[in-house]
N, CA, C and O atoms as CSV, one atom per row, in Angstrom:
chain,resi,resn,atom,element,x,y,z
A,1,UNK,N,N,36.131,58.163,3.912
A,1,UNK,CA,C,34.881,58.865,3.992
A,1,UNK,C,C,33.784,57.939,3.496
A,1,UNK,O,O,34.002,57.141,2.585
A,2,UNK,N,N,32.631,58.043,4.083
A,2,UNK,CA,C,31.530,57.174,3.695
A,2,UNK,C,C,31.077,57.484,2.281
A,2,UNK,O,O,31.251,58.598,1.787
A,3,UNK,N,N,30.494,56.486,1.640
A,3,UNK,CA,C,30.082,56.616,0.246
A,3,UNK,C,C,29.020,57.692,0.056
A,3,UNK,O,O,28.994,58.348,-0.986
A,4,UNK,N,N,28.146,57.887,1.037
A,4,UNK,CA,C,27.061,58.843,0.908
A,4,UNK,C,C,27.518,60.292,0.841
A,4,UNK,O,O,26.786,61.148,0.344
A,5,UNK,N,N,28.713,60.577,1.334
A,5,UNK,CA,C,29.213,61.944,1.360
A,5,UNK,C,C,30.310,62.178,0.325
A,5,UNK,O,O,31.097,63.115,0.460
A,6,UNK,N,N,30.369,61.353,-0.684
A,6,UNK,CA,C,31.378,61.518,-1.735
A,6,UNK,C,C,31.217,62.816,-2.501
A,6,UNK,O,O,32.200,63.397,-2.961
A,7,UNK,N,N,29.979,63.275,-2.641
A,7,UNK,CA,C,29.759,64.523,-3.364
A,7,UNK,C,C,30.343,65.712,-2.605
A,7,UNK,O,O,30.805,66.670,-3.225
A,8,UNK,N,N,30.328,65.665,-1.270
A,8,UNK,CA,C,30.946,66.742,-0.487
A,8,UNK,C,C,32.448,66.781,-0.701
A,8,UNK,O,O,33.048,67.854,-0.773
A,9,UNK,N,N,33.051,65.606,-0.803
A,9,UNK,CA,C,34.484,65.539,-1.069
A,9,UNK,C,C,34.802,66.176,-2.421
A,9,UNK,O,O,35.802,66.880,-2.563
A,10,UNK,N,N,33.952,65.927,-3.402
A,10,UNK,CA,C,34.164,66.513,-4.723
A,10,UNK,C,C,33.956,68.021,-4.719
A,10,UNK,O,O,34.684,68.750,-5.392
A,11,UNK,N,N,32.968,68.495,-3.966
A,11,UNK,CA,C,32.734,69.942,-3.876
A,11,UNK,C,C,33.919,70.631,-3.219
A,11,UNK,O,O,34.350,71.694,-3.666
A,12,UNK,N,N,34.444,70.034,-2.168
A,12,UNK,CA,C,35.609,70.603,-1.493
A,12,UNK,C,C,36.810,70.612,-2.424
A,12,UNK,O,O,37.568,71.581,-2.449
A,13,UNK,N,N,36.992,69.533,-3.195
A,13,UNK,CA,C,38.131,69.468,-4.113
A,13,UNK,C,C,38.008,70.531,-5.206
A,13,UNK,O,O,38.999,71.172,-5.557
A,14,UNK,N,N,36.802,70.724,-5.748
A,14,UNK,CA,C,36.619,71.728,-6.796
A,14,UNK,C,C,36.858,73.130,-6.244
A,14,UNK,O,O,37.447,73.975,-6.919
A,15,UNK,N,N,36.402,73.376,-5.019
A,15,UNK,CA,C,36.626,74.676,-4.395
A,15,UNK,C,C,38.119,74.913,-4.168
A,15,UNK,O,O,38.629,75.999,-4.445
A,16,UNK,N,N,38.805,73.905,-3.669
A,16,UNK,CA,C,40.252,74.028,-3.445
A,16,UNK,C,C,40.986,74.267,-4.753
A,16,UNK,O,O,41.899,75.090,-4.817
A,17,UNK,N,N,40.590,73.552,-5.794
A,17,UNK,CA,C,41.226,73.726,-7.096
A,17,UNK,C,C,41.008,75.135,-7.623
A,17,UNK,O,O,41.945,75.768,-8.108
A,18,UNK,N,N,39.786,75.629,-7.532
A,18,UNK,CA,C,39.496,76.972,-8.016
A,18,UNK,C,C,40.288,78.037,-7.278
A,18,UNK,O,O,40.830,78.956,-7.892
A,19,UNK,N,N,40.351,77.911,-5.960
A,19,UNK,CA,C,41.100,78.894,-5.178
A,19,UNK,C,C,42.600,78.798,-5.425
A,19,UNK,O,O,43.283,79.818,-5.509
A,20,UNK,N,N,43.115,77.577,-5.543
A,20,UNK,CA,C,44.557,77.432,-5.728
A,20,UNK,C,C,44.995,77.828,-7.129
A,20,UNK,O,O,46.179,78.085,-7.346
A,21,UNK,N,N,44.077,77.883,-8.082
A,21,UNK,CA,C,44.427,78.344,-9.423
A,21,UNK,C,C,44.216,79.853,-9.548
A,21,UNK,O,O,44.999,80.526,-10.219
A,22,UNK,N,N,43.185,80.391,-8.922
A,22,UNK,CA,C,42.882,81.812,-9.058
A,22,UNK,C,C,43.726,82.696,-8.138
A,22,UNK,O,O,44.111,83.800,-8.523
A,23,UNK,N,N,44.010,82.224,-6.942
A,23,UNK,CA,C,44.693,83.054,-5.947
A,23,UNK,C,C,46.087,83.517,-6.381
A,23,UNK,O,O,46.404,84.691,-6.188
A,24,UNK,N,N,46.939,82.654,-6.958
A,24,UNK,CA,C,48.264,83.155,-7.335
A,24,UNK,C,C,48.222,84.290,-8.356
A,24,UNK,O,O,49.001,85.239,-8.255
A,25,UNK,N,N,47.332,84.206,-9.328
A,25,UNK,CA,C,47.244,85.262,-10.339
A,25,UNK,C,C,46.780,86.565,-9.700
A,25,UNK,O,O,47.367,87.621,-9.933
A,26,UNK,N,N,45.729,86.486,-8.898
A,26,UNK,CA,C,45.182,87.695,-8.272
A,26,UNK,C,C,46.208,88.322,-7.339
A,26,UNK,O,O,46.428,89.533,-7.379
A,27,UNK,N,N,46.832,87.510,-6.504
A,27,UNK,CA,C,47.798,88.057,-5.547
A,27,UNK,C,C,49.035,88.626,-6.235
A,27,UNK,O,O,49.544,89.669,-5.824
A,28,UNK,N,N,49.518,87.958,-7.270
A,28,UNK,CA,C,50.694,88.474,-7.977
A,28,UNK,C,C,50.384,89.766,-8.726
A,28,UNK,O,O,51.209,90.679,-8.754
A,29,UNK,N,N,49.202,89.851,-9.331
A,29,UNK,CA,C,48.837,91.089,-10.028
A,29,UNK,C,C,48.649,92.222,-9.030
A,29,UNK,O,O,49.130,93.332,-9.259
A,30,UNK,N,N,47.960,91.958,-7.928
A,30,UNK,CA,C,47.795,93.007,-6.910
A,30,UNK,C,C,49.145,93.444,-6.335
A,30,UNK,O,O,49.382,94.633,-6.122
A,31,UNK,N,N,50.015,92.479,-6.088
A,31,UNK,CA,C,51.352,92.818,-5.586
A,31,UNK,C,C,52.163,93.612,-6.580
A,31,UNK,O,O,52.887,94.531,-6.197
A,32,UNK,N,N,52.054,93.273,-7.848
A,32,UNK,CA,C,52.823,94.006,-8.855
A,32,UNK,C,C,52.267,95.423,-9.061
A,32,UNK,O,O,53.034,96.354,-9.309
A,33,UNK,N,N,50.957,95.593,-8.962
A,33,UNK,CA,C,50.383,96.947,-9.054
A,33,UNK,C,C,50.827,97.775,-7.856
A,33,UNK,O,O,51.148,98.956,-7.991
A,34,UNK,N,N,50.843,97.146,-6.682
A,34,UNK,CA,C,51.309,97.859,-5.494
A,34,UNK,C,C,52.777,98.267,-5.641
A,34,UNK,O,O,53.155,99.389,-5.304
A,35,UNK,N,N,53.599,97.340,-6.148
A,35,UNK,CA,C,55.016,97.667,-6.351
A,35,UNK,C,C,55.193,98.787,-7.373
A,35,UNK,O,O,56.023,99.678,-7.190
A,36,UNK,N,N,54.408,98.736,-8.449
A,36,UNK,CA,C,54.511,99.775,-9.468
A,36,UNK,C,C,54.171,101.139,-8.888
A,36,UNK,O,O,54.858,102.123,-9.162
A,37,UNK,N,N,53.108,101.201,-8.082
A,37,UNK,CA,C,52.697,102.485,-7.498
A,37,UNK,C,C,53.645,102.932,-6.393
A,37,UNK,O,O,53.954,104.117,-6.275
A,38,UNK,N,N,54.099,101.991,-5.594
A,38,UNK,CA,C,54.943,102.338,-4.439
A,38,UNK,C,C,56.353,102.759,-4.863
A,38,UNK,O,O,56.896,103.738,-4.351
A,39,UNK,N,N,56.940,102.009,-5.802
A,39,UNK,CA,C,58.319,102.268,-6.209
A,39,UNK,C,C,58.418,103.010,-7.538
A,39,UNK,O,O,59.516,103.245,-8.043
A,40,UNK,N,N,57.272,103.376,-8.102
A,40,UNK,CA,C,57.200,104.110,-9.367
A,40,UNK,C,C,57.966,103.391,-10.481
A,40,UNK,O,O,58.795,103.981,-11.174
A,41,UNK,N,N,57.660,102.097,-10.630
A,41,UNK,CA,C,58.259,101.303,-11.686
A,41,UNK,C,C,57.359,101.327,-12.917
A,41,UNK,O,O,56.248,101.855,-12.869
A,42,UNK,N,N,57.833,100.764,-14.002
A,42,UNK,CA,C,57.060,100.752,-15.237
A,42,UNK,C,C,56.034,99.626,-15.261
A,42,UNK,O,O,55.848,98.897,-14.287
A,43,UNK,N,N,55.377,99.515,-16.407
A,43,UNK,CA,C,54.334,98.513,-16.579
A,43,UNK,C,C,54.913,97.099,-16.681
A,43,UNK,O,O,54.171,96.121,-16.593
A,44,UNK,N,N,56.213,96.986,-16.864
A,44,UNK,CA,C,56.832,95.666,-16.969
A,44,UNK,C,C,56.654,94.863,-15.686
A,44,UNK,O,O,56.680,93.633,-15.718
A,45,UNK,N,N,56.473,95.544,-14.561
A,45,UNK,CA,C,56.288,94.857,-13.292
A,45,UNK,C,C,54.956,94.101,-13.287
A,45,UNK,O,O,54.859,93.001,-12.743
A,46,UNK,N,N,53.947,94.698,-13.892
A,46,UNK,CA,C,52.644,94.033,-13.948
A,46,UNK,C,C,52.718,92.812,-14.860
A,46,UNK,O,O,52.139,91.769,-14.554
A,47,UNK,N,N,53.426,92.939,-15.976
A,47,UNK,CA,C,53.599,91.790,-16.875
A,47,UNK,C,C,54.332,90.670,-16.144
A,47,UNK,O,O,53.967,89.501,-16.270
A,48,UNK,N,N,55.347,91.017,-15.394
A,48,UNK,CA,C,56.076,90.026,-14.609
A,48,UNK,C,C,55.165,89.392,-13.553
A,48,UNK,O,O,55.243,88.185,-13.322
A,49,UNK,N,N,54.307,90.184,-12.913
A,49,UNK,CA,C,53.369,89.658,-11.928
A,49,UNK,C,C,52.372,88.688,-12.544
A,49,UNK,O,O,52.041,87.664,-11.945
A,50,UNK,N,N,51.891,89.013,-13.750
A,50,UNK,CA,C,50.960,88.112,-14.429
A,50,UNK,C,C,51.653,86.799,-14.768
A,50,UNK,O,O,51.086,85.725,-14.570
A,51,UNK,N,N,52.877,86.882,-15.279
A,51,UNK,CA,C,53.617,85.660,-15.631
A,51,UNK,C,C,53.891,84.801,-14.403
A,51,UNK,O,O,53.737,83.581,-14.453
A,52,UNK,N,N,54.289,85.421,-13.315
A,52,UNK,CA,C,54.526,84.663,-12.085
A,52,UNK,C,C,53.235,84.049,-11.548
A,52,UNK,O,O,53.236,82.915,-11.069
A,53,UNK,N,N,52.145,84.793,-11.629
A,53,UNK,CA,C,50.858,84.279,-11.171
A,53,UNK,C,C,50.382,83.105,-12.008
A,53,UNK,O,O,49.881,82.120,-11.466
A,54,UNK,N,N,50.532,83.198,-13.323
A,54,UNK,CA,C,50.131,82.096,-14.197
A,54,UNK,C,C,51.007,80.873,-13.936
A,54,UNK,O,O,50.516,79.744,-13.932
A,55,UNK,N,N,52.297,81.096,-13.721
A,55,UNK,CA,C,53.184,79.982,-13.387
A,55,UNK,C,C,52.788,79.308,-12.080
A,55,UNK,O,O,52.794,78.081,-11.976
A,56,UNK,N,N,52.449,80.111,-11.096
A,56,UNK,CA,C,51.984,79.556,-9.822
A,56,UNK,C,C,50.676,78.800,-9.964
A,56,UNK,O,O,50.465,77.783,-9.303
A,57,UNK,N,N,49.797,79.295,-10.827
A,57,UNK,CA,C,48.530,78.610,-11.068
A,57,UNK,C,C,48.744,77.262,-11.730
A,57,UNK,O,O,48.113,76.273,-11.356
A,58,UNK,N,N,49.639,77.221,-12.720
A,58,UNK,CA,C,49.927,75.948,-13.373
A,58,UNK,C,C,50.566,74.956,-12.404
A,58,UNK,O,O,50.272,73.762,-12.461
A,59,UNK,N,N,51.429,75.434,-11.524
A,59,UNK,CA,C,52.043,74.552,-10.538
A,59,UNK,C,C,50.991,73.994,-9.577
A,59,UNK,O,O,51.028,72.813,-9.233
A,60,UNK,N,N,50.063,74.836,-9.147
A,60,UNK,CA,C,48.996,74.374,-8.250
A,60,UNK,C,C,48.079,73.390,-8.959
A,60,UNK,O,O,47.662,72.391,-8.372
A,61,UNK,N,N,47.764,73.668,-10.215
A,61,UNK,CA,C,46.929,72.753,-10.989
A,61,UNK,C,C,47.617,71.411,-11.153
A,61,UNK,O,O,46.982,70.365,-11.015
A,62,UNK,N,N,48.906,71.431,-11.445
A,62,UNK,CA,C,49.669,70.195,-11.627
A,62,UNK,C,C,49.673,69.369,-10.344
A,62,UNK,O,O,49.476,68.155,-10.394
A,63,UNK,N,N,49.894,70.004,-9.207
A,63,UNK,CA,C,49.910,69.297,-7.934
A,63,UNK,C,C,48.545,68.692,-7.614
A,63,UNK,O,O,48.463,67.557,-7.144
A,64,UNK,N,N,47.477,69.443,-7.867
A,64,UNK,CA,C,46.136,68.920,-7.599
A,64,UNK,C,C,45.806,67.743,-8.496
A,64,UNK,O,O,45.197,66.775,-8.041
A,65,UNK,N,N,46.194,67.806,-9.760
A,65,UNK,CA,C,45.930,66.695,-10.668
A,65,UNK,C,C,46.745,65.458,-10.305
A,65,UNK,O,O,46.256,64.335,-10.432
A,66,UNK,N,N,47.978,65.655,-9.855
A,66,UNK,CA,C,48.779,64.518,-9.399
A,66,UNK,C,C,48.142,63.862,-8.182
A,66,UNK,O,O,48.103,62.635,-8.090
A,67,UNK,N,N,47.645,64.659,-7.255
A,67,UNK,CA,C,46.995,64.119,-6.058
A,67,UNK,C,C,45.713,63.376,-6.434
A,67,UNK,O,O,45.434,62.314,-5.877
A,68,UNK,N,N,44.939,63.909,-7.358
A,68,UNK,CA,C,43.720,63.251,-7.808
A,68,UNK,C,C,44.045,61.916,-8.474
A,68,UNK,O,O,43.339,60.930,-8.263
A,69,UNK,N,N,45.102,61.879,-9.271
A,69,UNK,CA,C,45.525,60.638,-9.915
A,69,UNK,C,C,45.978,59.617,-8.874
A,69,UNK,O,O,45.673,58.430,-8.993
A,70,UNK,N,N,46.704,60.077,-7.856
A,70,UNK,CA,C,47.161,59.173,-6.798
A,70,UNK,C,C,45.972,58.573,-6.050
A,70,UNK,O,O,45.965,57.379,-5.749
A,71,UNK,N,N,44.973,59.391,-5.751
A,71,UNK,CA,C,43.793,58.897,-5.050
A,71,UNK,C,C,43.008,57.916,-5.913
A,71,UNK,O,O,42.460,56.940,-5.399
A,72,UNK,N,N,42.949,58.164,-7.208
A,72,UNK,CA,C,42.242,57.249,-8.105
A,72,UNK,C,C,42.952,55.903,-8.173
A,72,UNK,O,O,42.301,54.860,-8.242
A,73,UNK,N,N,44.287,55.920,-8.155
A,73,UNK,CA,C,45.042,54.669,-8.178
A,73,UNK,C,C,44.846,53.895,-6.873
A,73,UNK,O,O,44.787,52.665,-6.889
A,74,UNK,N,N,44.745,54.604,-5.740
A,74,UNK,CA,C,44.502,53.932,-4.467
A,74,UNK,C,C,43.128,53.274,-4.465
A,74,UNK,O,O,42.969,52.175,-3.933
A,75,UNK,N,N,42.144,53.929,-5.050
A,75,UNK,CA,C,40.802,53.352,-5.119
A,75,UNK,C,C,40.771,52.130,-6.033
A,75,UNK,O,O,39.997,51.204,-5.790
A,76,UNK,N,N,41.602,52.111,-7.085
A,76,UNK,CA,C,41.644,50.977,-8.004
A,76,UNK,C,C,42.356,49.772,-7.404
A,76,UNK,O,O,42.140,48.648,-7.858
A,77,UNK,N,N,43.204,49.977,-6.389
A,77,UNK,CA,C,43.956,48.875,-5.788
A,77,UNK,C,C,43.048,47.925,-5.010
A,77,UNK,O,O,43.406,46.761,-4.832
A,78,UNK,N,N,41.908,48.373,-4.549
A,78,UNK,CA,C,40.981,47.538,-3.796
A,78,UNK,C,C,40.000,46.893,-4.773
A,78,UNK,O,O,39.039,47.540,-5.189
A,79,UNK,N,N,40.221,45.638,-5.145
A,79,UNK,CA,C,39.366,45.030,-6.167
A,79,UNK,C,C,37.970,44.688,-5.664
A,79,UNK,O,O,37.071,44.468,-6.475
A,80,UNK,N,N,37.765,44.638,-4.374
A,80,UNK,CA,C,36.463,44.279,-3.853
A,80,UNK,C,C,36.271,42.775,-3.836
A,80,UNK,O,O,37.236,42.016,-3.926
A,81,UNK,N,N,35.034,42.351,-3.722
A,81,UNK,CA,C,34.721,40.920,-3.637
A,81,UNK,C,C,34.336,40.440,-5.045
A,81,UNK,O,O,33.462,41.020,-5.690
A,82,UNK,N,N,34.986,39.399,-5.500
A,82,UNK,CA,C,34.672,38.828,-6.794
A,82,UNK,C,C,33.503,37.861,-6.712
A,82,UNK,O,O,33.028,37.541,-5.622
A,83,UNK,N,N,33.044,37.401,-7.859
A,83,UNK,CA,C,31.897,36.502,-7.906
A,83,UNK,C,C,32.178,35.192,-7.166
A,83,UNK,O,O,31.315,34.681,-6.453
A,84,UNK,N,N,33.365,34.663,-7.334
A,84,UNK,CA,C,33.705,33.363,-6.710
A,84,UNK,C,C,34.107,33.513,-5.252
A,84,UNK,O,O,34.299,32.504,-4.572
A,85,UNK,N,N,34.241,34.720,-4.752
A,85,UNK,CA,C,34.650,34.938,-3.369
A,85,UNK,C,C,33.479,34.924,-2.402
A,85,UNK,O,O,33.696,34.881,-1.191
A,86,UNK,N,N,32.272,34.959,-2.882
A,86,UNK,CA,C,31.101,34.965,-2.000
A,86,UNK,C,C,30.945,33.616,-1.304
A,86,UNK,O,O,31.230,32.568,-1.884
A,87,UNK,N,N,30.493,33.656,-0.060
A,87,UNK,CA,C,30.317,32.419,0.689
A,87,UNK,C,C,28.915,32.300,1.171
A,87,UNK,O,O,28.568,31.318,1.827
């Protein structure tokens, strides 16, 4: 991507990170409330949904941070032109 649009790449990454961290918790809690109402289970189902959602959020956060680290290492591999390399 061109240097001028680097901020768009960062905005997209922040949006993806926010959604991938928030979505598992919201979906698991909504699913557990639905299960509790549909199958007439106790409140333990909601606690289980929260725990599963938080676990999914941490997994998504971990994957995003690993990808960000990988991209940073790729950017560091290109040293560019040194002072003595100019012609």
